[in-house]
C-alpha positions in Angstrom: -15.9 45.3 71.7 -19.6 44.7 72.6 -20.5 41.5 74.5 -22.5 40.5 71.4 -19.3 40.0 69.5 -17.1 38.8 72.3 -15.9 35.2 71.8 -13.8 34.9 75.0 -13.1 32.7 78.0 -14.2 29.1 77.3 -16.2 30.1 74.2 -13.5 29.4 71.6 -13.0 25.7 72.6 -16.7 24.9 72.8 -17.3 26.8 69.6 -14.6 24.8 67.7 -15.2 21.4 69.1 -19.1 21.3 69.3 -20.7 24.1 67.2 -18.4 23.9 64.2 -18.9 20.2 63.4 -22.6 20.4 64.2 -23.4 23.4 62.0 -20.5 25.0 60.2 -18.3 22.4 58.4 -20.3 21.8 55.3 -20.7 25.5 54.6 -16.9 26.1 55.3 -16.1 23.4 52.7 -18.4 25.0 50.1 -17.2 28.6 50.8 -13.5 27.5 50.6 -14.1 25.8 47.3 -15.8 29.0 46.0 -12.8 31.1 47.0 -10.3 28.6 45.5 -12.1 28.5 42.1 -10.5 31.7 41.1 -7.0 30.5 42.0 -6.0 33.4 44.3 -2.4 33.7 45.5 -3.2 36.0 48.5 -6.3 35.6 50.6 -7.6 37.7 53.5 -10.1 36.2 55.9 -12.0 38.5 58.3 -13.9 37.2 61.3 -12.0 34.0 60.9 -12.9 32.7 64.3 -11.2 29.4 65.1 -10.2 28.9 61.5 -12.7 26.5 60.1 -12.7 28.2 56.6 -9.0 28.8 56.9 -8.3 25.1 57.3 -10.6 24.1 54.5 -9.1 26.7 52.2 -5.5 25.7 53.0 -6.3 22.1 52.1 -7.5 23.1 48.7 -4.9 25.9 48.1 -1.8 24.8 50.0 0.5 27.3 48.1 -1.8 30.4 48.7 -0.8 32.9 51.4 -3.7 33.2 53.8 -4.0 36.0 56.3 -6.7 35.1 58.8 -7.9 37.8 61.1 -10.4 38.2 63.9 -11.4 40.8 66.4 -11.1 38.2 69.2 -7.5 37.1 70.1 -8.9 34.1 72.0 -10.4 32.7 68.9 -7.2 33.0 67.0 -5.3 31.4 69.8 -7.6 28.4 69.4 -7.1 28.5 65.6 -3.3 28.4 66.0 -3.5 25.3 68.1 -5.3 23.4 65.3 -3.4 24.9 62.4 -0.2 26.6 63.5 1.1 29.7 61.7 3.5 29.0 58.8 4.8 30.6 55.7 1.3 30.0 54.2 -0.9 30.9 57.2 -0.7 34.0 59.3 -3.1 34.6 62.2 -3.5 38.3 63.1 -5.8 40.2 65.4 -7.6 42.9 63.3 -10.9 44.8 63.2 -12.7 44.2 59.9 -14.0 47.7 60.0 -10.4 49.2 60.2 -8.1 46.7 58.4 -4.4 47.3 58.9 -3.5 46.6 55.3 -2.6 48.8 52.3 -5.0 49.3 49.4 -5.1 46.5 46.8 -3.3 44.0 48.9 -5.2 40.8 48.3 -6.6 38.7 45.4 -9.6 37.5 47.5 -11.3 38.2 50.7 -13.5 35.6 52.6 -15.7 35.9 55.6 -18.0 33.2 57.1 -20.7 33.9 59.7 -19.1 37.1 60.9 -20.6 39.9 59.0 -23.8 39.7 61.0 -21.8 40.9 64.1 -20.4 44.0 62.4 -21.7 47.1 64.1 -21.3 49.0 60.8 -21.6 46.6 57.8 -21.2 49.3 55.1 -17.9 50.3 56.6 -16.9 46.7 56.7 -17.7 46.3 53.0 -15.9 49.5 52.1 -12.8 48.2 53.9 -13.1 44.8 52.1 -13.2 46.6 48.8 -10.2 48.9 49.7 -7.8 46.0 50.5 -8.9 43.9 47.4 -7.0 44.3 44.2 -9.0 45.5 41.2 -11.0 42.5 40.1 -10.5 40.7 43.4 -13.5 38.9 44.8 -15.3 39.0 48.1 -16.9 35.7 49.1 -19.0 35.6 52.2 -21.7 33.7 54.1 -24.2 34.7 56.7 -27.0 32.8 58.3 -30.5 32.7 56.7 -33.6 33.4 58.7 -33.9 31.8 62.1 -37.0 29.9 61.0 -34.9 28.1 58.5 -32.2 27.1 61.0 -33.9 24.6 63.1 -31.2 23.8 65.7 -30.8 27.4 66.8 -34.6 28.0 66.5 -35.1 25.1 69.0 -32.7 26.7 71.5 -34.5 30.1 71.1 -37.9 28.5 71.6 -36.6 26.6 74.7 -35.4 29.9 76.2 -38.7 31.6 75.4 -40.4 28.7 77.2 -38.1 29.0 80.2 -38.4 32.8 80.4 -41.8 33.8 79.1 -42.1 37.4 78.2 -38.4 38.1 79.0 -36.3 35.6 77.1 -32.8 36.4 75.9 -33.1 37.6 72.3 -29.5 37.6 71.1 -30.1 34.7 68.8 -33.0 36.5 67.0 -31.4 39.9 67.2 -27.9 39.3 65.8 -26.8 36.0 64.1 -30.0 35.4 62.1 -31.1 38.9 61.5 -29.2 39.7 58.3 -30.9 37.6 55.7 -32.6 39.9 53.3 -31.1 39.5 49.8 -32.2 43.0 48.7 -30.4 44.6 51.7 -27.3 42.5 51.2 -27.1 43.4 47.5 -27.7 47.1 48.1 -25.0 47.3 50.7 -22.5 45.5 48.5 -23.2 47.7 45.5 -23.1 50.9 47.6 -19.6 49.9 48.7 -18.6 49.6 45.0 -18.8 45.9 44.4 -20.0 44.7 41.0 -21.3 41.4 39.6 -23.0 40.6 42.9 -24.4 37.1 43.2 -26.5 35.9 46.1 -27.8 32.4 46.8 -29.2 30.2 49.5 -27.2 27.1 50.6 -29.0 24.4 52.6 -27.7 21.5 54.6 -28.8 19.5 57.7 -26.9 19.7 61.0 -25.0 16.7 62.2 -27.1 14.6 64.6 -26.3 16.0 68.0 -27.5 15.4 71.6 -29.8 17.9 73.4 -27.0 18.5 75.9 -24.4 19.4 73.2 -26.9 21.6 71.3 -27.6 23.5 74.6 -23.9 23.7 75.5 -22.9 24.9 72.1 -25.4 27.8 72.1 -25.5 28.7 75.8 -21.7 28.4 76.5 -20.1 28.4 73.0 -21.4 31.7 71.7 -21.8 35.3 73.0 -25.2 34.3 74.3 -23.2 33.1 77.3 -22.5 36.7 78.3 -26.1 37.7 78.1 -27.1 34.7 80.3 -24.3 35.5 82.8 -25.4 39.1 83.0 -29.1 38.9 83.2 -30.3 35.3 83.7 -28.3 33.6 86.5 -25.5 32.0 84.5 -25.0 29.9 81.4 -24.2 26.6 83.3 -27.6 26.3 85.0 -29.5 27.6 81.9 -27.6 25.0 79.8 -29.1 22.3 82.1 -32.6 23.8 81.8 -32.4 24.1 78.0 -31.1 20.5 77.8 -34.1 19.3 79.7 -36.5 21.2 77.4 -34.8 20.0 74.2 -34.5 16.4 75.5 -38.3 16.3 76.0 -38.9 17.8 72.6 -36.5 15.4 70.8 -37.6 12.3 72.7 -34.1 11.8 74.0 -32.7 11.2 70.5 -30.0 13.2 68.7 -31.5 16.0 66.6 -30.6 16.9 63.0 -32.3 20.0 61.6 -32.4 22.3 58.6 -29.6 24.7 58.2 -29.7 27.6 55.8 -27.0 30.1 54.9 -26.8 32.9 52.3 -23.6 32.9 50.2 -22.7 36.1 48.3 -19.9 37.4 46.1 -18.9 40.7 44.7 -16.0 41.9 42.5 -13.9 44.9 43.5 
């Protein structure tokens, strides 16, 4: 597992308690509703993280069987604390590029904000189609362009101010770099998905302090690994980013534009 996709150590708790309510919750509710609209009895979730979509989907479809997987066991351990495994919910460590399930096992597959981290997206899509039943639906969300996600953009700009000419680029390079509708459509269709739909979904982030925005990004995402390896450590850089953001926001909580790309395809 590369450090760019490693959600380990203290990351899962910060991710779940700060980043999720700040940026993810509205999208999770929408994506869960989209999955539930077809009434699936069996759902596979890949890159489930700490289970934000899993929880939303379980509220809507309490009788569905949901198998929620992630590459990072630490994220699933956090998910199991919030929503313990049951007859309806199963948490399982799995690689979305090599799923340990037979062909045609699930009515639906869902993935929120994880596909951007896949080192081989075409393989991930091929695996998704393999484990879906004929006519089963893939529903997924990725982030739109960084310029249309103002909270993370503010953090990136703060880092570029603090480290001119050598700023950490993970935010630009990975989570917000898979936003071209044409590329997404082409990769889905190449994997054999039909009736592909793609749309932008826009919200605003929950008003959040400069400190929590800095903590969420610098210590609650894989950016923490890059900061630890090359920039002196995430704790000190969190303080520096907090200062820059507080000056920019005038000491007030910040709420910014959030843009995600939702897409579906039929197996």
